[in-house]
C-alpha positions as CSV (number, residue, x, y, z in Angstrom):
1,M,28.8,9.4,58.3
2,L,31.0,6.3,57.1
3,P,32.5,5.7,53.6
4,G,30.4,2.7,51.7
5,A,28.3,2.0,55.1
6,V,24.6,3.7,55.1
7,I,23.6,4.0,58.9
8,G,20.2,4.8,59.1
9,W,17.2,6.6,57.3
10,D,16.7,10.3,58.1
11,M,13.8,9.5,60.7
12,T,12.1,12.9,60.1
13,A,11.8,12.6,56.3
14,A,10.2,9.0,56.7
15,L,7.8,10.7,59.6
16,S,6.5,12.7,57.2
17,L,6.2,10.8,54.6
18,A,4.3,8.5,56.7
19,E,2.1,11.4,57.5
20,A,1.4,12.1,54.2
21,L,0.6,8.7,53.0
22,G,-1.7,9.1,56.4
23,V,-0.1,6.5,58.1
24,P,-1.3,7.0,62.2
25,P,2.3,8.2,63.8
26,I,1.9,6.0,66.8
27,A,1.9,3.3,63.7
28,A,5.0,5.1,62.2
29,A,7.1,5.8,65.4
30,E,6.8,1.5,65.9
31,L,7.4,0.7,62.6
32,L,9.9,3.3,61.0
33,P,13.2,1.8,63.5
34,V,12.6,-1.4,62.6
35,I,11.9,-1.2,59.0
36,E,14.8,0.9,59.1
37,A,17.1,-2.0,61.2
38,A,16.1,-4.2,58.8
39,M,16.7,-2.2,55.6
40,V,20.0,-0.8,57.1
41,T,21.4,-4.3,57.4
42,K,20.2,-5.4,54.3
43,M,21.7,-3.1,52.6
44,N,25.3,-3.2,54.4
45,E,25.6,-6.6,53.2
46,Q,24.7,-6.1,49.6
47,M,27.2,-3.1,48.9
48,A,30.1,-5.8,50.6
49,E,29.0,-8.8,48.6
50,T,29.3,-6.0,45.7
51,D,32.7,-5.1,46.8
52,R,33.8,-8.3,47.2
53,G,33.1,-9.2,43.6
54,S,34.7,-5.8,42.3
55,A,37.8,-6.7,44.5
56,L,37.9,-9.8,42.6
57,T,37.4,-8.3,39.2
58,P,40.9,-7.8,37.0
């Protein structure tokens, strides 16, 4: 765990959600890591931007 950072998804939960939504397991296994990587990158960028903005506010 990293304070103030997203490091990934609970893939067991993500795969269960995909199954519940009827997504074929092979598709979920192929797509979820790519989607997760993009989400983690974007979330960390947004949190860093928010932290920089709040550091400038007195």
